[in-house]
Structure formats: structure tokens, C-alpha cells
Z-matrix of the N, CA and C atoms (Angstrom, degrees):
N
C 1 1.449
C 2 1.530 1 108.02
N 3 1.320 2 114.71 1 130.19
C 4 1.453 3 122.27 2 179.92
C 5 1.519 4 109.29 3 -109.66
N 6 1.324 5 116.91 4 121.45
C 7 1.452 6 121.32 5 176.63
C 8 1.513 7 110.79 6 -90.39
N 9 1.339 8 115.19 7 141.05
C 10 1.456 9 122.44 8 174.10
C 11 1.525 10 105.80 9 -123.52
N 12 1.331 11 116.73 10 116.02
C 13 1.457 12 121.20 11 -176.72
C 14 1.517 13 110.44 12 -130.78
N 15 1.315 14 115.65 13 171.59
C 16 1.453 15 122.58 14 179.18
C 17 1.507 16 109.12 15 153.67
N 18 1.314 17 117.40 16 173.94
C 19 1.461 18 120.88 17 -177.70
C 20 1.532 19 112.38 18 -70.68
N 21 1.335 20 116.37 19 164.34
C 22 1.472 21 119.81 20 177.06
C 23 1.531 22 110.71 21 -56.26
N 24 1.336 23 115.22 22 132.72
C 25 1.455 24 120.68 23 176.33
C 26 1.513 25 115.96 24 82.78
N 27 1.328 26 118.82 25 4.70
C 28 1.464 27 121.31 26 -177.01
C 29 1.525 28 113.58 27 -77.59
N 30 1.329 29 117.48 28 -21.39
C 31 1.459 30 120.58 29 -178.62
C 32 1.516 31 113.82 30 114.28
N 33 1.330 32 117.49 31 18.95
C 34 1.474 33 121.54 32 -179.98
C 35 1.522 34 111.46 33 -58.38
N 36 1.317 35 116.04 34 -50.58
C 37 1.467 36 120.34 35 -177.11
C 38 1.518 37 111.43 36 -64.20
N 39 1.319 38 116.88 37 -37.94
C 40 1.465 39 120.98 38 179.03
C 41 1.523 40 110.37 39 -62.72
N 42 1.334 41 117.05 40 -48.15
C 43 1.462 42 120.89 41 178.89
C 44 1.526 43 110.77 42 -64.42
N 45 1.323 44 117.02 43 -46.01
C 46 1.465 45 120.57 44 -178.83
C 47 1.525 46 111.09 45 -60.88
N 48 1.322 47 117.07 46 -43.12
C 49 1.468 48 120.95 47 179.50
C 50 1.523 49 110.96 48 -63.49
N 51 1.318 50 117.26 49 -41.91
C 52 1.472 51 120.58 50 178.27
C 53 1.524 52 111.22 51 -62.81
N 54 1.331 53 116.90 52 -42.01
C 55 1.469 54 120.42 53 177.72
C 56 1.520 55 111.30 54 -63.70
N 57 1.309 56 116.66 55 -42.50
C 58 1.465 57 121.04 56 179.47
C 59 1.526 58 110.11 57 -61.09
N 60 1.322 59 117.06 58 -45.43
C 61 1.465 60 120.88 59 -178.75
C 62 1.525 61 112.03 60 -67.42
N 63 1.321 62 117.27 61 -42.26
C 64 1.461 63 120.33 62 -176.19
C 65 1.523 64 113.11 63 -77.25
N 66 1.320 65 117.30 64 -31.89
C 67 1.467 66 120.37 65 -175.09
C 68 1.526 67 112.69 66 -102.56
N 69 1.318 68 117.45 67 -0.08
C 70 1.458 69 119.32 68 -177.34
C 71 1.517 70 111.99 69 63.94
N 72 1.310 71 115.87 70 34.35
C 73 1.468 72 121.93 71 -176.93
C 74 1.529 73 110.53 72 -91.23
N 75 1.309 74 114.81 73 -179.95
C 76 1.457 75 123.35 74 176.73
C 77 1.528 76 107.04 75 -121.10
N 78 1.329 77 116.54 76 144.30
C 79 1.460 78 119.56 77 -178.93
C 80 1.522 79 111.20 78 -112.24
N 81 1.334 80 113.95 79 139.57
C 82 1.458 81 122.46 80 170.60
C 83 1.522 82 106.04 81 -120.07
N 84 1.321 83 116.93 82 119.73
C 85 1.447 84 121.42 83 -178.55
C 86 1.521 85 112.27 84 -102.15
N 87 1.309 86 115.96 85 132.49
C 88 1.457 87 121.11 86 176.36
C 89 1.525 88 110.84 87 -59.66
N 90 1.340 89 117.89 88 -31.69
C 91 1.461 90 121.22 89 -176.96
C 92 1.525 91 113.02 90 -61.35
N 93 1.323 92 117.79 91 -21.20
C 94 1.462 93 120.76 92 175.33
C 95 1.524 94 112.09 93 -64.09
N 96 1.319 95 116.74 94 -12.78
C 97 1.463 96 121.87 95 -178.36
C 98 1.528 97 112.52 96 -103.48
N 99 1.356 98 116.77 97 16.99
C 100 1.468 99 120.97 98 170.43
C 101 1.524 100 108.45 99 -58.23
N 102 1.307 101 117.37 100 137.60
C 103 1.457 102 119.60 101 170.97
C 104 1.528 103 108.29 102 -69.16
N 105 1.318 104 116.08 103 148.96
C 106 1.461 105 121.22 104 179.14
C 107 1.528 106 109.91 105 -64.92
N 108 1.327 107 115.55 106 150.44
C 109 1.467 108 120.16 107 -179.00
C 110 1.527 109 112.13 108 -56.02
N 111 1.325 110 117.76 109 -38.65
C 112 1.472 111 120.22 110 179.25
C 113 1.532 112 110.64 111 -62.12
N 114 1.318 113 117.00 112 -38.48
C 115 1.468 114 120.39 113 177.86
C 116 1.524 115 110.80 114 -71.10
N 117 1.325 116 116.98 115 -38.87
C 118 1.462 117 120.08 116 176.43
C 119 1.525 118 110.77 117 -63.11
N 120 1.348 119 116.96 118 -38.22
C 121 1.474 120 120.64 119 175.44
C 122 1.523 121 110.24 120 -62.27
N 123 1.333 122 116.72 121 -45.40
C 124 1.463 123 120.98 122 -179.51
C 125 1.526 124 111.27 123 -60.41
N 126 1.319 125 116.39 124 -38.70
C 127 1.464 126 121.90 125 -178.83
C 128 1.530 127 113.05 126 -84.25
N 129 1.342 128 116.93 127 -8.07
C 130 1.461 129 120.37 128 -178.00
C 131 1.519 130 112.98 129 72.25
N 132 1.339 131 117.58 130 32.11
C 133 1.470 132 121.55 131 -175.46
C 134 1.530 133 113.89 132 -119.57
N 135 1.316 134 117.54 133 3.21
C 136 1.469 135 118.39 134 -174.01
C 137 1.520 136 112.79 135 -62.11
N 138 1.322 137 116.83 136 -29.58
C 139 1.460 138 119.79 137 -179.94
C 140 1.527 139 112.06 138 -72.19
N 141 1.345 140 117.12 139 -3.15
C 142 1.474 141 122.55 140 178.11
C 143 1.522 142 111.06 141 -124.86
N 144 1.332 143 116.93 142 21.45
C 145 1.463 144 120.42 143 -178.31
C 146 1.531 145 109.77 144 -50.07
N 147 1.308 146 115.78 145 126.75
C 148 1.465 147 121.77 146 -176.70
C 149 1.515 148 112.53 147 111.24
N 150 1.341 149 117.18 148 -15.45
C 151 1.471 150 121.33 149 175.60
C 152 1.536 151 108.47 150 -72.86
N 153 1.326 152 118.15 151 158.71
C 154 1.470 153 120.25 152 -175.47
C 155 1.530 154 114.74 153 -53.76
N 156 1.325 155 117.91 154 -38.03
C 157 1.462 156 119.50 155 -176.93
C 158 1.525 157 113.30 156 -83.13
N 159 1.330 158 117.45 157 12.69
C 160 1.459 159 121.08 158 175.25
C 161 1.535 160 110.81 159 -107.35
N 162 1.326 161 115.13 160 16.65
C 163 1.465 162 122.94 161 178.08
C 164 1.522 163 110.17 162 -121.82
N 165 1.321 164 116.21 163 158.11
C 166 1.458 165 122.15 164 170.09
C 167 1.534 166 106.90 165 -89.51
N 168 1.323 167 115.90 166 78.72
C 169 1.466 168 120.92 167 -176.87
C 170 1.526 169 111.35 168 -62.13
N 171 1.332 170 117.95 169 -40.37
C 172 1.463 171 120.94 170 -179.58
C 173 1.532 172 110.77 171 -63.83
N 174 1.319 173 116.83 172 -39.47
C 175 1.467 174 120.30 173 177.41
C 176 1.517 175 111.59 174 -65.24
N 177 1.333 176 116.29 175 -39.18
C 178 1.461 177 121.66 176 177.69
C 179 1.525 178 110.37 177 -62.26
N 180 1.315 179 116.84 178 -47.21
C 181 1.467 180 121.54 179 179.39
C 182 1.528 181 110.18 180 -62.39
N 183 1.319 182 117.22 181 -42.84
C 184 1.471 183 120.86 182 179.67
C 185 1.527 184 110.98 183 -60.72
N 186 1.328 185 117.27 184 -42.85
C 187 1.458 186 120.06 185 178.54
C 188 1.525 187 110.74 186 -64.87
N 189 1.340 188 117.39 187 -42.81
C 190 1.463 189 120.05 188 179.03
C 191 1.530 190 111.41 189 -63.12
N 192 1.319 191 117.42 190 -35.96
C 193 1.478 192 119.83 191 176.15
C 194 1.522 193 110.76 192 -61.91
N 195 1.315 194 116.68 193 -41.44
C 196 1.468 195 120.72 194 178.40
C 197 1.526 196 110.83 195 -64.51
N 198 1.335 197 116.24 196 -41.93
C 199 1.465 198 120.52 197 177.83
C 200 1.520 199 109.29 198 -61.89
N 201 1.326 200 116.22 199 -46.73
C 202 1.474 201 121.51 200 -179.45
C 203 1.526 202 111.42 201 -60.46
N 204 1.335 203 116.71 202 -32.92
C 205 1.463 204 121.68 203 179.84
C 206 1.534 205 112.51 204 -78.43
N 207 1.340 206 116.68 205 -3.79
C 208 1.460 207 120.23 206 177.64
C 209 1.514 208 114.43 207 85.67
N 210 1.314 209 117.46 208 16.56
C 211 1.464 210 120.69 209 177.50
C 212 1.526 211 110.70 210 -78.96
N 213 1.323 212 116.46 211 149.78
C 214 1.454 213 120.98 212 168.07
C 215 1.526 214 106.49 213 -75.92
N 216 1.323 215 117.10 214 127.42
C 217 1.461 216 120.44 215 -179.81
C 218 1.525 217 109.50 216 -136.01
N 219 1.311 218 114.52 217 163.81
C 220 1.462 219 122.19 218 172.70
C 221 1.515 220 107.28 219 -118.37
N 222 1.319 221 115.71 220 122.52
C 223 1.463 222 121.29 221 -177.48
C 224 1.530 223 110.01 222 -101.97
N 225 1.328 224 116.10 223 150.10
C 226 1.463 225 118.80 224 173.35
C 227 1.530 226 110.30 225 -75.28
N 228 1.314 227 115.76 226 156.30
C 229 1.462 228 122.55 227 178.38
C 230 1.521 229 108.03 228 -127.51
N 231 1.326 230 116.64 229 133.84
C 232 1.465 231 120.46 230 177.46
C 233 1.512 232 109.05 231 -82.86
N 234 1.319 233 116.00 232 126.51
C 235 1.466 234 122.73 233 177.89
C 236 1.531 235 107.77 234 -99.76
N 237 1.322 236 115.61 235 96.82
C 238 1.467 237 121.01 236 -175.21
C 239 1.527 238 111.83 237 -57.79
N 240 1.336 239 116.81 238 -36.58
C 241 1.462 240 119.52 239 -178.66
C 242 1.532 241 112.20 240 -66.33
N 243 1.331 242 116.44 241 -21.51
C 244 1.467 243 121.47 242 178.27
C 245 1.528 244 112.02 243 -106.35
N 246 1.334 245 116.66 244 -12.43
C 247 1.467 246 123.30 245 -175.97
C 248 1.528 247 112.08 246 59.06
N 249 1.340 248 115.67 247 39.69
C 250 1.459 249 119.38 248 177.01
C 251 1.518 250 110.73 249 -152.72
N 252 1.328 251 113.97 250 159.06
C 253 1.467 252 120.63 251 179.24
C 254 1.516 253 109.76 252 -90.26
N 255 1.324 254 115.44 253 144.10
C 256 1.461 255 122.12 254 176.72
C 257 1.530 256 107.60 255 -110.78
N 258 1.320 257 115.69 256 115.55
C 259 1.473 258 121.07 257 -176.64
C 260 1.525 259 110.86 258 -65.39
N 261 1.325 260 115.82 259 144.22
C 262 1.457 261 122.56 260 172.91
C 263 1.507 262 115.28 261 60.15
N 264 1.324 263 118.71 262 27.65
C 265 1.462 264 122.03 263 -173.82
C 266 1.526 265 113.96 264 -86.87
N 267 1.332 266 118.63 265 -14.88
C 268 1.463 267 121.74 266 -177.08
C 269 1.523 268 110.51 267 -126.41
N 270 1.326 269 116.41 268 113.74
C 271 1.465 270 120.43 269 175.17
C 272 1.529 271 108.63 270 -74.26
N 273 1.326 272 115.31 271 134.27
C 274 1.457 273 121.37 272 177.04
C 275 1.536 274 106.53 273 -125.36
N 276 1.348 275 116.83 274 96.29
C 277 1.469 276 119.53 275 -178.60
C 278 1.528 277 111.07 276 -65.29
N 279 1.311 278 116.00 277 142.23
C 280 1.460 279 121.39 278 179.86
C 281 1.516 280 113.31 279 -61.82
N 282 1.326 281 117.01 280 -22.77
C 283 1.464 282 120.20 281 -178.99
C 284 1.530 283 112.67 282 -101.31
N 285 1.327 284 117.24 283 16.54
C 286 1.473 285 120.14 284 178.40
C 287 1.528 286 108.90 285 -59.35
N 288 1.330 287 118.00 286 129.97
C 289 1.460 288 120.01 287 -178.22
C 290 1.529 289 113.20 288 -68.97
N 291 1.328 290 116.76 289 -27.46
C 292 1.453 291 121.04 290 179.39
C 293 1.522 292 108.75 291 -147.42
N 294 1.320 293 115.83 292 128.47
C 295 1.460 294 122.17 293 173.14
C 296 1.517 295 106.69 294 -115.28
N 297 1.329 296 115.69 295 121.51
C 298 1.461 297 122.11 296 178.03
C 299 1.527 298 106.92 297 -96.45
N 300 1.318 299 115.56 298 121.07
C 301 1.465 300 122.58 299 -179.08
C 302 1.517 301 107.05 300 -105.85
N 303 1.342 302 116.84 301 119.32
C 304 1.458 303 121.07 302 -173.87
C 305 1.525 304 110.41 303 -117.42
N 306 1.338 305 115.60 304 133.34
C 307 1.455 306 119.71 305 176.18
C 308 1.521 307 112.33 306 170.73
N 309 1.315 308 115.47 307 155.84
C 310 1.465 309 120.84 308 -176.04
C 311 1.519 310 113.97 309 -69.28
N 312 1.327 311 118.23 310 -32.65
C 313 1.467 312 120.03 311 -167.75
C 314 1.522 313 114.76 312 -103.73
N 315 1.326 314 118.00 313 21.88
C 316 1.465 315 121.35 314 -175.80
C 317 1.523 316 113.44 315 -62.34
N 318 1.314 317 118.11 316 -25.36
C 319 1.465 318 121.63 317 -178.26
C 320 1.521 319 112.46 318 -109.13
N 321 1.331 320 116.84 319 9.74
C 322 1.464 321 121.16 320 -176.36
C 323 1.524 322 112.38 321 -83.88
N 324 1.311 323 114.19 322 161.99
C 325 1.458 324 121.92 323 174.83
C 326 1.527 325 109.12 324 -83.56
N 327 1.314 326 115.83 325 -166.78
C 328 1.459 327 120.61 326 179.11
C 329 1.513 328 111.31 327 71.27
N 330 1.312 329 116.70 328 -139.83
C 331 1.459 330 121.62 329 -176.83
C 332 1.516 331 114.61 330 -61.31
N 333 1.323 332 116.92 331 -22.03
C 334 1.463 333 121.34 332 -178.95
C 335 1.532 334 113.15 333 -94.91
N 336 1.323 335 118.04 334 1.78
C 337 1.470 336 121.24 335 -172.43
C 338 1.525 337 114.14 336 -61.33
N 339 1.306 338 118.19 337 -24.34
C 340 1.479 339 121.41 338 -179.47
C 341 1.519 340 113.58 339 -83.55
N 342 1.328 341 117.39 340 -9.18
C 343 1.463 342 120.37 341 -177.41
C 344 1.522 343 111.10 342 -64.12
N 345 1.317 344 118.46 343 -47.72
C 346 1.467 345 121.97 344 -172.95
C 347 1.524 346 112.63 345 -56.08
N 348 1.326 347 116.85 346 -39.74
C 349 1.468 348 119.60 347 -177.99
C 350 1.530 349 112.27 348 -68.36
N 351 1.317 350 117.03 349 -16.52
C 352 1.466 351 121.00 350 179.78
C 353 1.522 352 112.60 351 -90.05
N 354 1.314 353 117.11 352 -14.77
C 355 1.463 354 122.36 353 -178.08
C 356 1.529 355 110.66 354 -92.36
N 357 1.316 356 116.38 355 141.64
C 358 1.457 357 121.00 356 174.51
C 359 1.525 358 109.79 357 -71.44
N 360 1.324 359 115.51 358 -44.39
C 361 1.464 360 123.26 359 175.76
C 362 1.508 361 107.83 360 -144.28
N 363 1.349 362 115.04 361 160.10
C 364 1.455 363 119.81 362 174.31
C 365 1.522 364 108.76 363 -139.17
N 366 1.328 365 116.13 364 126.10
C 367 1.456 366 123.12 365 179.57
C 368 1.524 367 109.12 366 -104.51
N 369 1.315 368 115.39 367 140.24
C 370 1.460 369 122.59 368 179.27
C 371 1.530 370 108.57 369 -106.46
N 372 1.324 371 117.20 370 124.20
C 373 1.462 372 122.40 371 179.55
C 374 1.523 373 108.42 372 -99.22
N 375 1.337 374 116.10 373 126.86
C 376 1.455 375 119.17 374 175.96
C 377 1.521 376 109.82 375 -126.99
N 378 1.316 377 114.08 376 153.73
C 379 1.460 378 121.88 377 -177.03
C 380 1.518 379 107.57 378 -143.56
N 381 1.320 380 116.41 379 148.97
C 382 1.458 381 120.41 380 175.79
C 383 1.536 382 108.80 381 -47.19
N 384 1.333 383 118.27 382 128.56
C 385 1.467 384 121.26 383 -174.89
C 386 1.531 385 114.57 384 -57.86
N 387 1.319 386 118.15 385 -34.49
C 388 1.469 387 120.71 386 179.61
C 389 1.529 388 110.18 387 -68.42
N 390 1.320 389 116.80 388 -43.96
C 391 1.465 390 121.45 389 177.89
C 392 1.524 391 109.64 390 -64.29
N 393 1.323 392 116.41 391 -42.64
C 394 1.467 393 121.17 392 179.66
C 395 1.523 394 110.80 393 -59.86
N 396 1.329 395 117.34 394 -45.74
C 397 1.465 396 121.11 395 179.23
C 398 1.524 397 110.78 396 -62.28
N 399 1.330 398 117.23 397 -44.70
C 400 1.469 399 120.60 398 178.48
C 401 1.525 400 111.40 399 -58.82
N 402 1.324 401 116.60 400 -42.41
C 403 1.471 402 120.47 401 -179.67
C 404 1.532 403 111.15 402 -67.70
N 405 1.329 404 116.21 403 -39.47
C 406 1.470 405 119.47 404 177.69
C 407 1.520 406 111.33 405 -62.65
N 408 1.318 407 116.80 406 -45.87
C 409 1.463 408 120.33 407 179.51
C 410 1.524 409 109.62 408 -60.07
N 411 1.320 410 117.49 409 -46.19
C 412 1.467 411 120.99 410 179.26
C 413 1.528 412 111.17 411 -60.50
N 414 1.326 413 116.91 412 -41.36
C 415 1.468 414 120.47 413 179.34
C 416 1.525 415 110.68 414 -64.08
N 417 1.328 416 117.42 415 -43.58
C 418 1.461 417 120.14 416 179.74
C 419 1.531 418 111.33 417 -65.14
N 420 1.319 419 117.66 418 -37.87
C 421 1.468 420 121.06 419 176.91
C 422 1.534 421 109.49 420 -64.90
N 423 1.327 422 115.82 421 -44.42
C 424 1.468 423 120.66 422 179.17
C 425 1.532 424 111.67 423 -57.27
N 426 1.321 425 116.40 424 -31.08
C 427 1.466 426 120.32 425 -177.63
C 428 1.526 427 113.39 426 -100.90
N 429 1.363 428 116.38 427 21.24
C 430 1.446 429 119.20 428 166.48
C 431 1.516 430 119.02 429 111.24
N 432 1.304 431 118.18 430 -7.23
C 433 1.467 432 118.78 431 178.14
C 434 1.526 433 109.44 432 -83.67
N 435 1.323 434 115.77 433 153.47
C 436 1.460 435 119.29 434 172.21
C 437 1.530 436 107.44 435 -72.54
N 438 1.335 437 117.87 436 161.71
C 439 1.466 438 118.89 437 177.43
C 440 1.534 439 112.57 438 -56.55
N 441 1.326 440 117.83 439 -37.96
C 442 1.467 441 120.93 440 179.06
C 443 1.529 442 110.64 441 -66.35
N 444 1.331 443 116.87 442 -45.36
C 445 1.468 444 120.75 443 177.81
C 446 1.526 445 110.88 444 -62.91
N 447 1.333 446 115.77 445 -41.13
C 448 1.462 447 120.88 446 -178.63
C 449 1.530 448 111.19 447 -63.47
N 450 1.315 449 116.56 448 -44.33
C 451 1.462 450 120.06 449 179.09
C 452 1.525 451 110.69 450 -65.16
N 453 1.332 452 117.38 451 -40.75
C 454 1.469 453 121.01 452 179.02
C 455 1.521 454 110.84 453 -62.36
N 456 1.323 455 117.37 454 -43.78
C 457 1.473 456 121.27 455 -179.11
C 458 1.535 457 110.16 456 -67.50
N 459 1.339 458 116.28 457 -46.63
C 460 1.467 459 120.74 458 -176.99
C 461 1.528 460 112.01 459 -65.16
N 462 1.330 461 116.76 460 -36.84
C 463 1.460 462 119.07 461 -178.95
C 464 1.526 463 111.90 462 -90.30
N 465 1.324 464 117.76 463 -6.05
C 466 1.464 465 122.70 464 177.32
C 467 1.514 466 111.12 465 -104.65
N 468 1.324 467 115.94 466 -94.91
C 469 1.469 468 121.94 467 -176.96
C 470 1.522 469 112.25 468 -55.53
N 471 1.334 470 117.31 469 -49.58
C 472 1.467 471 119.76 470 -178.51
C 473 1.525 472 111.65 471 -62.67
N 474 1.316 473 117.28 472 -38.55
C 475 1.470 474 119.97 473 -177.95
C 476 1.527 475 111.18 474 -70.25
N 477 1.332 476 117.41 475 -39.11
C 478 1.466 477 120.18 476 175.82
C 479 1.522 478 109.64 477 -59.43
N 480 1.333 479 116.52 478 -44.01
C 481 1.464 480 120.64 479 178.92
C 482 1.529 481 110.75 480 -65.42
N 483 1.335 482 117.23 481 -37.57
C 484 1.471 483 120.91 482 179.08
C 485 1.528 484 111.53 483 -62.79
N 486 1.321 485 116.42 484 -40.59
C 487 1.468 486 120.08 485 178.71
C 488 1.532 487 110.07 486 -64.01
N 489 1.325 488 116.63 487 -43.20
C 490 1.466 489 120.25 488 177.49
C 491 1.527 490 111.00 489 -60.49
N 492 1.308 491 116.80 490 -48.01
C 493 1.470 492 121.10 491 -178.29
C 494 1.532 493 110.76 492 -64.58
N 495 1.319 494 117.43 493 -39.78
C 496 1.470 495 120.74 494 178.99
C 497 1.526 496 111.51 495 -59.33
N 498 1.315 497 117.08 496 -29.65
C 499 1.467 498 119.88 497 179.49
C 500 1.532 499 112.23 498 -68.59
N 501 1.337 500 117.72 499 -12.01
C 502 1.468 501 121.62 500 -179.79
C 503 1.529 502 112.90 501 -99.36
N 504 1.318 503 117.42 502 -3.30
C 505 1.471 504 122.83 503 -174.74
C 506 1.524 505 112.53 504 -50.59
N 507 1.319 506 117.85 505 -41.35
C 508 1.470 507 122.23 506 -176.58
C 509 1.531 508 112.73 507 -63.16
N 510 1.323 509 117.21 508 -18.47
C 511 1.475 510 120.95 509 -179.16
C 512 1.527 511 112.21 510 -82.88
N 513 1.311 512 117.39 511 -9.44
C 514 1.467 513 121.58 512 -176.90
C 515 1.527 514 111.39 513 -76.26
N 516 1.303 515 115.92 514 151.08
C 517 1.464 516 122.04 515 175.80
C 518 1.525 517 111.92 516 -77.80
N 519 1.339 518 115.92 517 -28.19
C 520 1.458 519 121.53 518 -176.92
C 521 1.523 520 108.06 519 -150.01
N 522 1.322 521 117.02 520 139.91
C 523 1.464 522 121.75 521 173.21
C 524 1.536 523 107.38 522 -106.19
N 525 1.319 524 115.68 523 124.66
C 526 1.464 525 122.76 524 -179.88
C 527 1.519 526 106.77 525 -107.59
N 528 1.306 527 116.55 526 122.93
C 529 1.466 528 120.89 527 178.52
C 530 1.524 529 108.80 528 -93.17
N 531 1.322 530 115.52 529 113.88
C 532 1.464 531 121.48 530 -178.92
C 533 1.521 532 110.55 531 -84.26
N 534 1.302 533 115.33 532 162.38
C 535 1.468 534 121.52 533 176.78
C 536 1.494 535 110.55 534 -123.19
């Protein structure tokens, strides 16, 4: 299992998708483990959606353990256009030659601390911070936020998460500089 990690907007999904297409691999995305908006509202965390405690980290680790054990599993997939996860949307055959695991918190402590031991390698994707911010704002606008809302989210919640993820860079096996 190959992990692809990095801050929001760095290009993790782009790299992971390219690897999946070129290597005939299967992808498991951490974003499929986002808590539902109703649960985030109940917990008072919706204004920080994307922060580590807005995911089912234990469920993510449990699924990765099953994948590592060679079980056939079905992983959830995050549908960005709907802002929600769809359960059982990605088949992950137990005999897949390569599983690409994509997500920001693969090298983090806390609930995600068990992820690293399940990965064969983990690559960290980094991008010039100005370019990354511009791409994040554009992505948020594309998915329905106003430019002002998008900039506030990207420079607030997303940036806090980026700083946290950047602190894990040294744990990566390889640093990939995106363009």
C-alpha cells in the first residue's frame, strides 16, 4: 500500500489518480471517512470540516487493516460535488497489486497514528503555498462558495490543516514537488 499525503490543495488526488491509472491500482481515499454534515452539526464541528477530528479515523484504520490483510473490501468515496461520502462505492479486491491510499492525515498522530504502520511507503506532495491557496480558492468557488467565502475557508480552516500536515513531512519516504 502506497500512501499519498500532503496539505489541502497540494495535488494529492491528482498524483494518486495518475498512479492508479498508470499502474492499474485501486485507490482508497481518506476523504470517504468524512463525518456526515448532520453529525458535524451535532458535534459543533461543521465550521472546521476537513480537520482531523471531523473524520472517522478509527473506521479508516480498520478498513486499511482489512486491505492490508488481503480481504476484499468496499471503501466509501467522498463526492465533492455533493459534499458527502458514499458508502461502499469503491471495490478494493484483496489481490490488488497496488492500493494507493490518499489523504492529508496519513502521517499524523492521534486517531490517524496507526495508518503509517499499514503503508509500505508514504509520499508527501508539496506545492508552492501561493499556488496551493489559489487552487483551493478556485476549487471552493467551483463547488458553490462565493470568492470571499472560498478565500476565508482556504486561508482559515484549510491553512490550519496545512500547517498541521506540513509538520509531518519529515515522516514521509519521499517528497514530491508538484507544479
